[in-house]
N, C-alpha and C positions, 0 to 999 in steps of 0.2 A: 148839527143837527139834519142835514141829510141822509146821514147814514141810519139815524133814528128811522126817519121818515120813511125810508126803503124799508127796515127793518117791520115797520108798522105794515105794509104794503102787501111784503113777502109774506109775514105769518097772520095776515088779516087781524091785526088787534083791533081793538079800540082806543078812541083817546077824548080825553077833553082838554081844556084851555090849558089846564095844571097837570096833568096825569097821562101816564099810558097804561091802559088796561091789559092786563093779560088775564085771559081766563084759564084756568088751572081745575084739571081733574080732583073732584073732592070724594070723601066718602059716599059710598051706595049711589053712584053715577050722579051724583050732584055736580054744580060748576059752582068753584070758588072764583074770585077774579081777585088778582092782585096790582094794587095802584103803584106804579113809580113815580114818583116827581119827575115832571121836565126839566131837568137840570144838567148840566154837559157834565156835572159828575155826582156819583152818589160815594159819599164817605164810609167807609166799613171801619169802625173801632172797635180795635179786639182787648181783650180782658188784661193785658198786660200797658195797656194806654196808649200802644200803638196805632196808628190811623193808615191807613191806605185810601185813596181817591181814583175811583174806576170809574172809565167813560161810562155814560146811561146807555150806549150802545150793547157794549160787554154785558152790562147787568142784566139789561134786557134776554139778551142770548141766552147768559145762565141760567135765567129763570125759565126760560121756553126747556133748554136742553135738559135740566137738572129739577124739576120743578116739586119734588119731595123734598128734596134739602135745602137748608138754611143759604141765604144768598151769601155769606161768606165762604160756607164749604164749595158751592156751586161753581163760584168764581175760581177758587183755589183749583178745581178739578180742571176746570177751562185751561187755565195757564197751563197747568201741570200736563196736557195734552198738547197745545201748540208747542209747549216747551220740546215735548219729546219729537213732533213732527219735526221742528227747525232741525233736533241733532238727526234725525234720519235723512234729510235733507242734505245736511253737510257731511255724513258719513257716505252717504252715495255720492256726494260729489268728488271725495277724497279716493273712493275706489275707481272711480273712473280715471283717474289721472295716472 
């Protein structure tokens, strides 16, 4: 949970005993709040019956980076970006040889 505490400090998030509270931009300039349970993992269940457990820190990061998307979509984009970065790093190492 150290990584979660770091994210809370970095992004200035709120928290209570059971939740990490993320302020999100709402319509007409209002502020909405997203409450994520303080658990090690968040389970996303997909319509096909499959599920994936994501670390809470990833769910927080995805919510902050893509507040307009569903959490499942935001997590997908975040993983897609990190995979692309890994490929770039691998390609750069291969070219250096």
